[in-house]
Residue frames as qw, qx, qy, qz and C-alpha x, y, z in Angstrom:
[[0.912, -0.178, 0.154, 0.335, -42.84, 125.13, -7.53],
 [0.069, -0.869, 0.348, 0.346, -39.45, 126.87, -7.93],
 [0.801, 0.544, -0.248, 0.032, -37.24, 126.10, -10.89],
 [0.868, -0.277, -0.001, 0.412, -33.95, 124.36, -10.17],
 [0.090, 0.978, -0.187, 0.026, -31.11, 126.84, -9.78],
 [0.927, -0.084, 0.059, 0.360, -27.93, 124.88, -10.60],
 [0.626, -0.117, 0.077, 0.767, -24.88, 127.02, -9.98],
 [0.140, 0.656, 0.294, 0.680, -26.68, 130.27, -10.78],
 [0.194, -0.211, -0.442, 0.850, -26.59, 133.35, -8.60],
 [0.061, 0.779, 0.624, -0.018, -29.88, 135.05, -7.99],
 [0.268, 0.531, 0.095, 0.798, -29.92, 138.63, -9.18],
 [0.100, -0.097, -0.491, 0.860, -30.12, 141.40, -6.62],
 [0.149, 0.649, 0.680, -0.305, -33.60, 142.50, -5.59],
 [0.249, 0.849, 0.166, -0.436, -35.12, 144.85, -8.22],
 [0.261, -0.394, 0.622, 0.625, -32.46, 144.02, -10.85],
 [0.653, 0.510, -0.072, -0.554, -33.63, 144.20, -14.45],
 [0.577, -0.111, 0.783, 0.206, -33.48, 140.86, -16.27],
 [0.428, 0.524, -0.346, -0.650, -33.40, 140.77, -20.07],
 [0.823, 0.178, 0.539, -0.011, -34.64, 137.92, -22.21],
 [0.146, -0.515, 0.539, 0.650, -32.06, 137.88, -25.02],
 [0.364, 0.316, 0.830, 0.281, -34.32, 135.86, -27.27],
 [0.196, 0.857, 0.420, -0.223, -36.40, 139.06, -27.64],
 [0.020, -0.850, 0.231, 0.473, -33.48, 141.09, -28.95],
 [0.407, -0.147, 0.760, 0.485, -32.37, 138.63, -31.66],
 [0.454, 0.403, -0.226, -0.762, -33.62, 139.62, -35.09],
 [0.869, 0.183, 0.360, -0.286, -35.79, 137.03, -36.79],
 [0.713, 0.650, -0.252, -0.079, -33.50, 136.88, -39.84],
 [0.145, 0.662, -0.705, 0.210, -30.48, 135.92, -37.80],
 [0.767, -0.272, 0.479, -0.329, -31.95, 132.91, -36.00],
 [0.947, 0.160, 0.275, 0.047, -30.14, 129.77, -37.00],
 [0.525, 0.776, -0.269, 0.223, -27.26, 131.67, -38.63],
 [0.854, -0.335, -0.074, 0.391, -23.81, 130.59, -37.44],
 [0.048, -0.959, 0.216, 0.177, -21.37, 133.43, -36.76],
 [0.643, 0.627, -0.429, 0.096, -18.06, 133.08, -38.67],
 [0.056, -0.587, 0.719, -0.368, -16.06, 132.58, -35.52],
 [0.745, -0.116, 0.518, -0.405, -18.39, 129.79, -34.42],
 [0.894, 0.421, -0.064, -0.139, -18.09, 128.06, -37.80],
 [0.402, 0.649, -0.602, 0.233, -14.29, 128.17, -37.51],
 [0.368, -0.430, 0.692, -0.448, -14.48, 126.81, -33.98],
 [0.889, 0.100, 0.285, -0.345, -16.79, 123.98, -35.05],
 [0.769, 0.556, -0.314, 0.006, -14.40, 123.06, -37.88],
 [0.133, 0.613, -0.694, 0.354, -11.44, 123.01, -35.51],
 [0.616, -0.249, 0.597, -0.449, -13.33, 120.88, -32.98],
 [0.924, 0.288, 0.071, -0.241, -14.33, 118.47, -35.72],
 [0.611, 0.621, -0.474, 0.130, -10.73, 118.20, -37.03],
 [0.094, -0.524, 0.736, -0.419, -9.21, 117.65, -33.62],
 [0.765, -0.088, 0.466, -0.436, -11.91, 115.08, -32.69],
 [0.891, 0.419, -0.112, -0.131, -11.38, 113.22, -35.95],
 [0.392, 0.636, -0.617, 0.245, -7.57, 113.20, -35.45],
 [0.368, -0.403, 0.698, -0.464, -7.94, 111.85, -31.93],
 [0.878, 0.115, 0.276, -0.373, -10.40, 109.20, -33.09],
 [0.770, 0.551, -0.321, -0.033, -8.04, 108.12, -35.90],
 [0.189, 0.566, -0.721, 0.351, -5.21, 107.70, -33.40],
 [0.408, -0.275, 0.688, -0.532, -7.18, 105.90, -30.63],
 [0.841, 0.116, 0.136, -0.510, -9.81, 103.75, -32.23],
 [0.738, 0.381, -0.551, -0.084, -7.56, 101.30, -34.10],
 [0.191, 0.341, -0.811, 0.436, -5.77, 100.40, -30.88],
 [0.533, -0.068, 0.504, -0.676, -9.01, 100.02, -28.95],
 [0.849, 0.255, -0.132, -0.445, -10.49, 97.85, -31.64],
 [0.574, 0.401, -0.707, 0.103, -7.41, 95.67, -31.80],
 [0.090, -0.263, 0.781, -0.559, -7.46, 95.18, -27.99],
 [0.702, 0.050, 0.341, -0.623, -11.17, 94.29, -27.94],
 [0.820, 0.340, -0.361, -0.286, -10.72, 91.81, -30.79],
 [0.375, 0.375, -0.798, 0.286, -7.73, 90.16, -29.08],
 [0.332, -0.167, 0.670, -0.643, -9.70, 89.91, -25.83],
 [0.813, 0.171, 0.103, -0.547, -12.68, 88.31, -27.59],
 [0.708, 0.396, -0.579, -0.079, -10.39, 85.86, -29.36],
 [0.108, 0.313, -0.830, 0.449, -8.87, 84.88, -26.02],
 [0.581, -0.027, 0.463, -0.668, -12.35, 84.42, -24.54],
 [0.842, 0.293, -0.198, -0.406, -13.32, 82.18, -27.48],
 [0.516, 0.408, -0.739, 0.144, -10.15, 80.12, -27.07],
 [0.157, -0.217, 0.766, -0.584, -10.83, 79.60, -23.35],
 [0.710, 0.117, 0.270, -0.640, -14.49, 78.72, -23.95],
 [0.779, 0.374, -0.408, -0.293, -13.52, 76.25, -26.72],
 [0.437, 0.338, -0.793, 0.258, -11.03, 74.39, -24.51],
 [0.360, -0.281, 0.562, -0.690, -13.28, 74.16, -21.46]]
C-alpha cells in the first residue's frame, strides 16, 4: 500500500534521498536553537496579548446571552 502523498512532489527517478534524522548528532536532539527559542517567546507573547484583548469581551457576551436565556425561560 502506498503512503499518502499530500502536496509533495515525487523526486526524479534515481534522485538521492537523505534521511536527516541520521545526520543529527545524538547530543543535539531536543535542543532548541536560539532563534527558535526567540520565535517561541514572541509567539507566546503575541498569543497572550491577543487572548487578553479578546477573551473578556467574549466572556461578557456569553454571560449576557446566558442571562437572557435564563430570563426567557423563567418567564415562560
